[in-house]
N, C-alpha and C positions, 0 to 999 in steps of 0.2 A: 482596559480592553472592554469592548462591548460583549455582552453575554452571547453565547452561541444559540442560534435559533434552531427549531425543529426542521425548518426547511433547508437550512444550511447543511445540516447533517444528512438529510435526505438527498440533497443534490450531490454531496460528496460521495455518497454510496452509489447513486444511479447515473452519474455523469460518465465515469470511466467505462470503457468497453468491458463487457462481461468476459471477454476472451483474454484479458490480461493475466499473465502468469502470476501465481501466488508466491509468497515468500516461504520461509522454512516451515511454518505451521501448516501449509497447504490449504488454508482457508481462502477460498476464491471470492471474487465479487458476486458470483452467482449465489454462493452460500450466504453471503451477507445480505443480499437482496431478499432471499427467501426468509431469512431470520427477521429482517425488517418488516416484511409483509405479515409474518406471523405475530410478532409483538415488537413494535418499534421502541417502546418506552425504555427497556433496559439498555439498548444500544445508544439511544439518545442521551440518557443520563450518564452513561460511561464516558462517551465522547465529550459531552458538555462539561462534566466535572474535570476531566483531564485538561481540556482547553482552558477552563476558567481558573484552574490552579496552576497552570503551566507545567503540569506533570506529563511526561512522555514515558510510558512503561518501557523498561529495558528490553523486554521480549519483542516489542514492536519495532525496535531499532535494528534488529538482526537482519542481515541480508545474505543472499547467496550470490556469489559472483561466478559467472561462466565465461570462459575465454573462447571466443570464436575466431577461427582463422579468417583473415581477410583474403579473398581470392586474388590470385595473380601475384603474390609477393614472392620475390626470388629467394629470400632467406627466412625460414621460419624459426631460426635461432634468435632472431631479432625480436624483442618484445613489441616493437611497433607493427609487427605483422599480425597482431591479434587485436580484437575488439572485445572489451569487457562489457558484459550485460549483467546488471545488478537487479536481482529480484527482491523487492522489499515487501514487507507485510502489508496486506490490504488495509487492516485497521490502522496501521501507522500512517498510511497514505491518506486515509479518511481524516485522521486527526490533523495532519499537516494541511489538508485542504480547507479546513474550517479555521 
């Protein structure tokens, strides 16, 4: 695998909408962007080392699943009457994007 570049990590942080819902840690893309602007080096080193070694931290794999009712379904006892929304960790999404 080629090494992860600074611009790849920057794009992975700044490409998604800042309005995306955070995962269990509640760290949002807005917070990541502020941290990147304050000092990008620790974030870059963390993401690049994880990507280069193939390590994906266990805490970044956790998600929250929310079941939303689909409108107009006749029977809400049927599992197909719901849509699952999964909220993943933003740092995990950044790592997957690079």
